[in-house]
C-alpha positions in Angstrom: -0.9 1.3 -9.1 0.9 -0.1 -5.8 1.2 2.5 -3.4 3.2 2.1 0.0 1.6 4.0 3.0 4.6 3.3 5.3 6.7 6.1 6.9 9.6 6.8 4.7 12.3 5.2 6.6 9.8 2.0 6.2 10.0 2.1 2.8 13.9 3.0 2.3 14.2 0.1 4.5 12.8 -2.4 1.8 9.5 -1.8 -0.4 7.9 -4.2 -3.2 9.5 -3.0 -6.7 7.5 -0.7 -8.5 5.5 0.7 -5.3 5.2 4.5 -4.7 5.6 6.0 -1.7 2.8 8.1 -0.3 2.8 7.8 3.8 -0.7 7.5 5.4 -1.7 10.9 6.1 -0.5 12.3 3.1 -1.9 9.4 0.8 -5.2 10.9 -0.2 -3.6 14.4 -1.4 -0.9 12.6 -3.3 -3.5 10.4 -5.3 -6.2 13.0 -5.6 -5.2 13.7 -9.1 -5.3 10.0 -10.2 -8.3 8.1 -12.3 -10.8 7.0 -9.6 -11.3 4.0 -11.5 -7.6 2.9 -11.6 -7.1 -0.1 -9.4 -5.1 1.1 -6.5 -3.1 -1.7 -4.1 -2.0 0.1 -0.5 0.6 -1.4 1.3 1.9 -1.0 4.8 3.8 -2.9 7.7 0.9 -5.0 9.2 -2.2 -4.3 6.7 -4.0 -1.9 9.5 -2.6 1.3 7.8 -3.5 0.2 4.2 -6.8 -0.5 5.3 -7.2 2.7 6.4 -6.0 4.3 3.6 -8.5 2.3 1.6 -11.1 3.7 3.5 -10.1 7.1 3.0 -9.4 6.5 -0.7 -13.1 5.1 -0.9 -14.6 7.7 0.7 -13.1 10.0 -1.9 -14.5 8.2 -4.9 -12.0 5.6 -5.8 -13.8 2.4 -7.1 -11.0 -0.1 -7.2 -9.0 -0.1 -3.8 -7.4 -3.1 -2.6 -4.8 -3.4 0.2 -2.0 -6.2 0.9 -3.8 -7.9 3.7 -1.2 -8.9 6.5 1.3 -6.2 4.7 4.8 -6.5 4.2 5.2 -8.6 7.2 2.8 -11.2 5.6 4.4 -10.6 2.3 8.0 -11.3 3.2 7.2 -14.1 5.4 5.6 -15.9 2.2 8.6 -14.7 0.1 11.1 -16.4 2.4 9.0 -19.6 2.1 8.9 -19.4 -1.5 12.8 -19.0 -1.9 13.5 -22.2 0.5 14.8 -24.8 -1.3 
């Protein structure tokens, strides 16, 4: 599951296709009913908020938690590099 922990405004300005919005501060409560063994990838702007959310989920017993290192900033930069001819 892809989870975007940015603010609603950031999410609506552009997000990874298929990512579910769960802003930091609400992430744990929104994901509390999920299978704690299911893989979760957290996304934010720079990687800091997603890393904080990852630690929170690990503390709740989630076992397969990852975050997008460098966040959307890095992802967008890499996408532009791939799209260049």
